[in-house]
DSSP file (Angstrom, degrees, kcal/mol; ACC not computed):
  #  RESIDUE AA STRUCTURE BP1 BP2  ACC     N-H-->O    O-->H-N    N-H-->O    O-->H-N    TCO  KAPPA ALPHA  PHI   PSI    X-CA   Y-CA   Z-CA
    1    1 A M     >        0   0    0      0, 0.0     4,-2.7     0, 0.0     3,-0.3   0.000 360.0 360.0 360.0 -35.6 -100.7 -222.7   68.5
    2    2 A E  H  >  +     0   0    0      1,-0.2     4,-2.1     2,-0.2     5,-0.1   0.804 360.0  56.2 -62.5 -26.4 -100.4 -224.5   65.2
    3    3 A Y  H  > S+     0   0    0      2,-0.2     4,-1.9     1,-0.2    -1,-0.2   0.917 109.4  45.1 -68.9 -42.7 -102.9 -222.1   63.7
    4    4 A V  H  > S+     0   0    0     -3,-0.3     4,-2.5     2,-0.2    -2,-0.2   0.902 111.7  53.4 -65.3 -41.3 -100.8 -219.1   64.7
    5    5 A Y  H  X S+     0   0    0     -4,-2.7     4,-2.7     1,-0.2    -2,-0.2   0.905 106.5  52.7 -60.0 -41.4  -97.7 -221.0   63.4
    6    6 A A  H  X S+     0   0    0     -4,-2.1     4,-2.3     1,-0.2    -1,-0.2   0.914 110.1  48.0 -61.4 -42.0  -99.4 -221.5   60.1
    7    7 A A  H  X S+     0   0    0     -4,-1.9     4,-2.3     2,-0.2    -2,-0.2   0.904 112.0  49.4 -65.0 -40.8 -100.1 -217.8   59.8
    8    8 A M  H  X S+     0   0    0     -4,-2.5     4,-2.7     2,-0.2    -2,-0.2   0.892 110.1  51.1 -66.0 -39.0  -96.6 -216.9   60.7
    9    9 A L  H  X S+     0   0    0     -4,-2.7     4,-1.9     2,-0.2    -2,-0.2   0.921 110.8  48.2 -63.4 -44.2  -95.2 -219.3   58.1
   10   10 A L  H  <>S+     0   0    0     -4,-2.3     5,-2.9     2,-0.2    -2,-0.2   0.905 111.6  50.5 -63.0 -40.3  -97.4 -217.8   55.5
   11   11 A H  H ><5S+     0   0    0     -4,-2.3     3,-1.7     1,-0.2    -2,-0.2   0.935 109.7  49.9 -61.1 -46.7  -96.3 -214.3   56.5
   12   12 A K  H 3<5S+     0   0    0     -4,-2.7    -1,-0.2     1,-0.3    -2,-0.2   0.841 110.4  50.5 -61.5 -34.1  -92.6 -215.4   56.3
   13   13 A A  T 3<5S-     0   0    0     -4,-1.9    -1,-0.3    -5,-0.2    -2,-0.2   0.353 114.8-118.4 -85.9   6.2  -93.2 -216.8   52.8
   14   14 A D  T < 5 +     0   0    0     -3,-1.7     2,-0.3     1,-0.2    -3,-0.2   0.857  67.6 141.3  57.8  37.5  -94.9 -213.5   51.7
   15   15 A K      < -     0   0    0     -5,-2.9    -1,-0.2    -6,-0.1     2,-0.2  -0.755  60.6 -95.4-104.6 155.5  -98.2 -215.4   51.1
   16   16 A D        -     0   0    0     -2,-0.3     2,-1.3    -3,-0.1     5,-0.1  -0.465  31.6-129.4 -67.8 138.7 -101.7 -214.0   51.8
   17   17 A I        +     0   0    0     -2,-0.2     2,-0.3     4,-0.1    -1,-0.1  -0.750  51.8 149.0 -93.3  93.0 -103.0 -215.2   55.2
   18   18 A T     >  -     0   0    0     -2,-1.3     4,-2.7     1,-0.1     5,-0.3  -0.743  62.2-105.2-119.8 167.0 -106.4 -216.5   54.1
   19   19 A E  H  > S+     0   0    0     -2,-0.3     4,-2.5     1,-0.2     5,-0.2   0.922 121.3  49.0 -58.1 -44.7 -108.7 -219.2   55.3
   20   20 A D  H  > S+     0   0    0      2,-0.2     4,-2.5     1,-0.2    -1,-0.2   0.919 112.6  46.8 -63.4 -44.1 -107.7 -221.4   52.4
   21   21 A N  H  > S+     0   0    0      2,-0.2     4,-2.3     1,-0.2    -2,-0.2   0.915 113.5  47.5 -67.1 -42.6 -104.0 -220.9   52.8
   22   22 A V  H  X S+     0   0    0     -4,-2.7     4,-2.5     1,-0.2     5,-0.2   0.927 113.3  49.4 -62.9 -43.5 -104.0 -221.5   56.5
   23   23 A T  H  X S+     0   0    0     -4,-2.5     4,-2.8    -5,-0.3    -2,-0.2   0.909 110.2  50.8 -60.9 -42.8 -106.1 -224.7   56.0
   24   24 A D  H  X S+     0   0    0     -4,-2.5     4,-2.5     2,-0.2    -1,-0.2   0.909 110.6  48.6 -62.6 -42.6 -103.7 -225.9   53.3
   25   25 A V  H  X S+     0   0    0     -4,-2.3     4,-1.4     2,-0.2    -2,-0.2   0.935 113.9  45.9 -63.5 -45.7 -100.7 -225.4   55.6
   26   26 A L  H  <>S+     0   0    0     -4,-2.5     5,-2.6     1,-0.2     4,-0.3   0.902 112.5  50.6 -65.7 -40.5 -102.4 -227.2   58.4
   27   27 A D  H ><5S+     0   0    0     -4,-2.8     3,-1.6     1,-0.2    -1,-0.2   0.917 108.0  53.2 -60.5 -43.5 -103.5 -230.0   56.1
   28   28 A A  H 3<5S+     0   0    0     -4,-2.5    -1,-0.2     1,-0.3    -2,-0.2   0.804 107.2  52.5 -63.3 -28.5 -100.0 -230.4   54.8
   29   29 A A  T 3<5S-     0   0    0     -4,-1.4    -1,-0.3    -5,-0.2    -2,-0.2   0.467 119.4-112.2 -86.0  -1.6  -98.8 -230.7   58.4
   30   30 A G  T < 5 +     0   0    0     -3,-1.6     2,-0.4    -4,-0.3    -3,-0.2   0.763  67.5 146.2  79.6  25.4 -101.3 -233.5   59.0
   31   31 A I      < -     0   0    0     -5,-2.6     2,-0.5    -6,-0.1    -1,-0.3  -0.812  55.0-119.4-100.2 134.1 -103.4 -231.5   61.4
   32   32 A D        -     0   0    0     -2,-0.4     2,-0.4     1,-0.1    -5,-0.0  -0.600  37.3-135.7 -69.3 120.9 -107.1 -231.9   61.7
   33   33 A V        -     0   0    0     -2,-0.5     2,-0.7   -10,-0.1     3,-0.1  -0.664  12.8-155.2 -91.1 130.2 -108.4 -228.5   60.8
   34   34 A D    >>  -     0   0    0     -2,-0.4     4,-1.9     1,-0.1     3,-0.6  -0.906   8.2-157.2 -99.0 108.6 -111.2 -226.8   62.8
   35   35 A E  H 3> S+     0   0    0     -2,-0.7     4,-2.5     1,-0.3     5,-0.2   0.816  90.3  57.7 -59.8 -32.3 -112.7 -224.3   60.3
   36   36 A N  H 3> S+     0   0    0      1,-0.2     4,-2.3     2,-0.2    -1,-0.3   0.896 106.7  48.0 -65.9 -38.7 -114.1 -222.2   63.1
   37   37 A R  H <> S+     0   0    0     -3,-0.6     4,-2.4     2,-0.2    -2,-0.2   0.875 110.6  51.8 -68.3 -36.3 -110.7 -221.7   64.6
   38   38 A V  H  X S+     0   0    0     -4,-1.9     4,-2.5     2,-0.2    -2,-0.2   0.939 111.2  47.0 -63.7 -46.3 -109.3 -220.8   61.1
   39   39 A K  H  X S+     0   0    0     -4,-2.5     4,-2.3     1,-0.2    -2,-0.2   0.898 112.3  50.5 -62.6 -40.6 -112.1 -218.2   60.7
   40   40 A S  H  X S+     0   0    0     -4,-2.3     4,-2.5     2,-0.2    -1,-0.2   0.902 110.3  50.0 -63.8 -41.3 -111.4 -216.8   64.2
   41   41 A L  H  X S+     0   0    0     -4,-2.4     4,-2.2     2,-0.2    -2,-0.2   0.938 111.0  47.9 -62.4 -47.5 -107.7 -216.5   63.5
   42   42 A I  H  < S+     0   0    0     -4,-2.5     4,-0.5     1,-0.2    -2,-0.2   0.907 113.7  47.9 -61.7 -42.0 -108.3 -214.7   60.2
   43   43 A A  H >< S+     0   0    0     -4,-2.3     3,-0.8     1,-0.2     4,-0.4   0.900 111.9  49.7 -65.5 -40.2 -110.7 -212.3   61.9
   44   44 A A  H 3< S+     0   0    0     -4,-2.5     3,-0.4    61,-0.3    -2,-0.2   0.832 111.9  48.0 -68.1 -32.3 -108.3 -211.7   64.8
   45   45 A L  T >< S+     0   0    0     -4,-2.2     3,-1.3     1,-0.2    -1,-0.2   0.474  83.7  98.0 -86.7  -2.0 -105.4 -211.0   62.4
   46   46 A D  T <  S+     0   0    0     -3,-0.8    -1,-0.2    -4,-0.5    -2,-0.1   0.879  96.9  25.3 -55.0 -44.2 -107.4 -208.6   60.3
   47   47 A D  T 3  S+     0   0    0     -3,-0.4     2,-0.4    -4,-0.4    -1,-0.3   0.169 102.1 107.3-107.0  16.9 -106.1 -205.5   62.0
   48   48 A V    <   -     0   0    0     -3,-1.3     2,-0.9     4,-0.0     3,-0.1  -0.817  59.5-147.0-102.8 133.1 -102.8 -206.9   63.2
   49   49 A S     >  -     0   0    0     -2,-0.4     4,-2.2     1,-0.2     5,-0.2  -0.857  11.6-165.6 -92.7 105.6  -99.4 -206.0   61.7
   50   50 A I  H  > S+     0   0    0     -2,-0.9     4,-2.5     1,-0.2     5,-0.2   0.880  86.4  56.0 -61.3 -38.7  -97.5 -209.3   62.1
   51   51 A E  H  > S+     0   0    0      1,-0.2     4,-2.3     2,-0.2    -1,-0.2   0.918 109.0  46.3 -60.9 -44.1  -94.2 -207.6   61.4
   52   52 A E  H  > S+     0   0    0      2,-0.2     4,-2.5     1,-0.2    -1,-0.2   0.889 111.4  52.4 -65.5 -39.0  -94.8 -205.1   64.2
   53   53 A A  H  X S+     0   0    0     -4,-2.2     4,-2.0     2,-0.2    -2,-0.2   0.895 110.4  48.0 -63.9 -40.1  -95.9 -207.8   66.6
   54   54 A I  H  X S+     0   0    0     -4,-2.5     4,-2.2     2,-0.2    -2,-0.2   0.926 112.0  49.0 -66.2 -45.0  -92.7 -209.8   65.8
   55   55 A E  H  X S+     0   0    0     -4,-2.3     4,-2.4     1,-0.2    -2,-0.2   0.902 110.8  50.8 -61.5 -41.0  -90.5 -206.7   66.3
   56   56 A S  H  X S+     0   0    0     -4,-2.5     4,-2.3     1,-0.2    -1,-0.2   0.895 110.1  49.7 -63.3 -40.7  -92.3 -206.0   69.6
   57   57 A A  H  X S+     0   0    0     -4,-2.0     4,-2.2     2,-0.2    -1,-0.2   0.883 110.5  50.1 -66.2 -38.3  -91.7 -209.5   70.8
   58   58 A V  H  X S+     0   0    0     -4,-2.2     4,-2.3     2,-0.2    -2,-0.2   0.906 110.6  49.5 -66.7 -42.0  -88.0 -209.3   69.9
   59   59 A I  H  X S+     0   0    0     -4,-2.4     4,-2.0     2,-0.2    -2,-0.2   0.922 112.3  47.9 -63.1 -44.3  -87.6 -206.1   71.8
   60   60 A N  H  X S+     0   0    0     -4,-2.3     4,-1.6     1,-0.2    -2,-0.2   0.890 112.6  48.5 -64.6 -39.7  -89.3 -207.5   74.9
   61   61 A A  H  X S+     0   0    0     -4,-2.2     4,-2.1     1,-0.2    -1,-0.2   0.882 109.9  53.1 -67.8 -37.8  -87.1 -210.7   74.7
   62   62 A G  H  X S+     0   0    0     -4,-2.3     4,-1.8     1,-0.2    -2,-0.2   0.894 108.8  47.9 -65.0 -41.5  -84.0 -208.6   74.3
   63   63 A S  H  X S+     0   0    0     -4,-2.0     4,-1.5     1,-0.2    -1,-0.2   0.842 110.7  52.8 -70.2 -31.7  -84.7 -206.5   77.4
   64   64 A S  H  X S+     0   0    0     -4,-1.6     4,-1.5     2,-0.2    -2,-0.2   0.905 110.2  46.4 -68.7 -41.8  -85.5 -209.6   79.4
   65   65 A S  H  X S+     0   0    0     -4,-2.1     4,-2.1     1,-0.2    -2,-0.2   0.830 108.3  57.4 -71.1 -30.6  -82.1 -211.2   78.5
   66   66 A G  H  X S+     0   0    0     -4,-1.8     4,-1.9     2,-0.2    -1,-0.2   0.878 105.3  50.4 -64.7 -38.1  -80.3 -208.0   79.2
   67   67 A A  H  X S+     0   0    0     -4,-1.5     4,-1.6     1,-0.2    -1,-0.2   0.879 109.4  51.5 -67.1 -37.9  -81.7 -208.0   82.8
   68   68 A S  H  X S+     0   0    0     -4,-1.5     4,-1.8     1,-0.2    -2,-0.2   0.894 108.2  51.8 -65.5 -39.5  -80.5 -211.6   83.2
   69   69 A A  H  X S+     0   0    0     -4,-2.1     4,-1.0     1,-0.2    -2,-0.2   0.899 108.9  49.5 -65.9 -40.4  -77.0 -210.7   82.0
   70   70 A S  H  < S+     0   0    0     -4,-1.9     4,-0.4     1,-0.2     3,-0.2   0.847 108.7  54.1 -68.4 -31.4  -76.7 -207.9   84.5
   71   71 A T  H >< S+     0   0    0     -4,-1.6     3,-1.2     1,-0.2    -1,-0.2   0.890 103.8  55.4 -66.5 -39.1  -77.9 -210.2   87.3
   72   72 A A  H 3< S+     0   0    0     -4,-1.8    -1,-0.2     1,-0.3    -2,-0.2   0.772 104.2  54.9 -66.0 -25.4  -75.2 -212.7   86.5
   73   73 A E  T 3< S+     0   0    0     -4,-1.0    -1,-0.3    -3,-0.2    -2,-0.2   0.533  80.6 115.6 -86.5  -6.3  -72.5 -210.1   86.9
   74   74 A S    <   -     0   0    0     -3,-1.2    -3,-0.0    -4,-0.4     6,-0.0  -0.380  53.0-155.8 -67.9 141.3  -73.5 -209.1   90.4
   75   75 A D        +     0   0    0     -2,-0.1     2,-0.4     4,-0.0    -1,-0.1   0.781  68.7  82.0 -88.8 -29.2  -70.9 -209.8   93.1
   76   76 A D     >  -     0   0    0      1,-0.1     4,-2.1     2,-0.0     5,-0.1  -0.669  65.9-151.4 -87.4 125.0  -73.2 -210.1   96.2
   77   77 A D  H  > S+     0   0    0     -2,-0.4     4,-2.3     1,-0.2     5,-0.2   0.891  96.2  50.6 -62.8 -41.7  -74.9 -213.5   96.7
   78   78 A S  H  > S+     0   0    0      1,-0.2     4,-2.0     2,-0.2    -1,-0.2   0.886 111.2  48.8 -66.6 -36.5  -77.9 -212.1   98.5
   79   79 A D  H  > S+     0   0    0      2,-0.2     4,-2.9     1,-0.2    -1,-0.2   0.880 108.6  55.3 -66.6 -37.1  -78.4 -209.5   95.7
   80   80 A D  H  X S+     0   0    0     -4,-2.1     4,-2.8     2,-0.2    -2,-0.2   0.932 108.5  47.1 -60.0 -46.7  -78.1 -212.3   93.1
   81   81 A E  H  X S+     0   0    0     -4,-2.3     4,-2.2     2,-0.2    -1,-0.2   0.917 114.2  46.8 -63.9 -43.4  -80.8 -214.3   94.8
   82   82 A A  H  X S+     0   0    0     -4,-2.0     4,-2.2     1,-0.2    -1,-0.2   0.915 113.9  48.3 -64.8 -42.4  -83.1 -211.3   95.0
   83   83 A D  H  X S+     0   0    0     -4,-2.9     4,-2.9     2,-0.2    -2,-0.2   0.898 110.5  51.4 -64.8 -40.5  -82.4 -210.3   91.4
   84   84 A E  H  X S+     0   0    0     -4,-2.8     4,-2.6     2,-0.2    -1,-0.2   0.908 110.3  48.9 -64.0 -41.4  -83.0 -213.9   90.2
   85   85 A E  H  X S+     0   0    0     -4,-2.2     4,-2.1     2,-0.2    -1,-0.2   0.898 112.6  48.5 -64.4 -39.3  -86.4 -214.0   92.0
   86   86 A E  H  X S+     0   0    0     -4,-2.2     4,-2.4     2,-0.2    -2,-0.2   0.913 111.6  49.3 -66.0 -42.9  -87.3 -210.6   90.5
   87   87 A D  H  X S+     0   0    0     -4,-2.9     4,-2.8     2,-0.2    -2,-0.2   0.903 110.1  51.1 -62.9 -41.6  -86.3 -211.8   87.0
   88   88 A E  H  X S+     0   0    0     -4,-2.6     4,-2.4     2,-0.2    -1,-0.2   0.909 110.3  49.4 -62.4 -41.5  -88.3 -215.0   87.4
   89   89 A A  H  X S+     0   0    0     -4,-2.1     4,-2.2     2,-0.2    -2,-0.2   0.908 111.7  49.0 -63.4 -41.5  -91.3 -212.9   88.4
   90   90 A D  H  X S+     0   0    0     -4,-2.4     4,-2.5     2,-0.2    -2,-0.2   0.901 110.9  50.1 -63.7 -41.2  -90.8 -210.7   85.4
   91   91 A E  H  X S+     0   0    0     -4,-2.8     4,-2.6     2,-0.2    -2,-0.2   0.898 109.5  51.1 -64.8 -40.0  -90.5 -213.7   83.1
   92   92 A E  H  X S+     0   0    0     -4,-2.4     4,-2.4     2,-0.2    -1,-0.2   0.904 110.5  49.2 -63.3 -40.4  -93.7 -215.1   84.5
   93   93 A E  H  X S+     0   0    0     -4,-2.2     4,-2.6     2,-0.2    -2,-0.2   0.914 111.1  49.8 -63.7 -42.4  -95.5 -211.8   83.9
   94   94 A D  H  X S+     0   0    0     -4,-2.5     4,-2.4     2,-0.2    -2,-0.2   0.909 111.1  49.3 -61.8 -42.1  -94.1 -211.8   80.3
   95   95 A D  H  X S+     0   0    0     -4,-2.6     4,-2.4     2,-0.2    -2,-0.2   0.904 111.4  49.2 -63.2 -41.5  -95.4 -215.3   79.8
   96   96 A E  H  X S+     0   0    0     -4,-2.4     4,-2.3     2,-0.2    -2,-0.2   0.905 111.3  49.3 -65.2 -41.1  -98.8 -214.4   81.2
   97   97 A E  H  X S+     0   0    0     -4,-2.6     4,-2.2     2,-0.2    -2,-0.2   0.900 111.2  49.7 -64.0 -40.7  -98.9 -211.3   78.9
   98   98 A A  H  X S+     0   0    0     -4,-2.4     4,-2.1     1,-0.2    -2,-0.2   0.910 110.7  49.9 -64.0 -41.7  -98.0 -213.5   75.9
   99   99 A A  H  X S+     0   0    0     -4,-2.4     4,-2.5     1,-0.2    -2,-0.2   0.892 109.5  51.4 -64.7 -39.4 -100.7 -216.0   76.8
  100  100 A E  H  X S+     0   0    0     -4,-2.3     4,-1.6     2,-0.2    -1,-0.2   0.906 109.0  51.3 -63.4 -40.7 -103.2 -213.2   77.1
  101  101 A G  H  X S+     0   0    0     -4,-2.2     4,-0.5     1,-0.2    -2,-0.2   0.902 111.6  46.4 -62.4 -40.8 -102.2 -211.9   73.6
  102  102 A L  H >X S+     0   0    0     -4,-2.1     3,-1.2     1,-0.2     4,-0.6   0.877 107.1  57.9 -69.7 -36.7 -102.6 -215.4   72.1
  103  103 A D  H >< S+     0   0    0     -4,-2.5     3,-1.2     1,-0.3    -1,-0.2   0.857  99.0  60.4 -60.4 -33.7 -106.0 -215.9   73.9
  104  104 A N  H 3< S+     0   0    0     -4,-1.6    -1,-0.3     1,-0.3    -2,-0.2   0.731  95.7  62.7 -67.0 -20.2 -107.2 -212.7   72.1
  105  105 A L  H <<        0   0    0     -3,-1.2   -61,-0.3    -4,-0.5    -1,-0.3   0.748 360.0 360.0 -74.1 -22.2 -106.6 -214.5   68.8
  106  106 A F    <<        0   0    0     -3,-1.2    -2,-0.2    -4,-0.6    -1,-0.2   0.416 360.0 360.0-119.5 360.0 -109.2 -217.2   69.6
């Protein structure tokens, strides 16, 4: 994860996401750098628009929290329990999808 964080930090700072820059960020954080992972990250991010990925993540998180808010307003206890179980299942699916996306980076 720290490799992805380094890339996101560089993106936020409007710096080029290069092997040298990612390595420098990780070194500054006191992390032992695996050059192969850095190269894999740079290759994986080659065709990725980080800004679009962030916006997509924000939209997905917003729709998930909206579903939780509507569940909290429900009056029927049995419906609440069913809705909560459904929301938990949706959150688990979202977590699995996020993990799959991160796996593709490495």
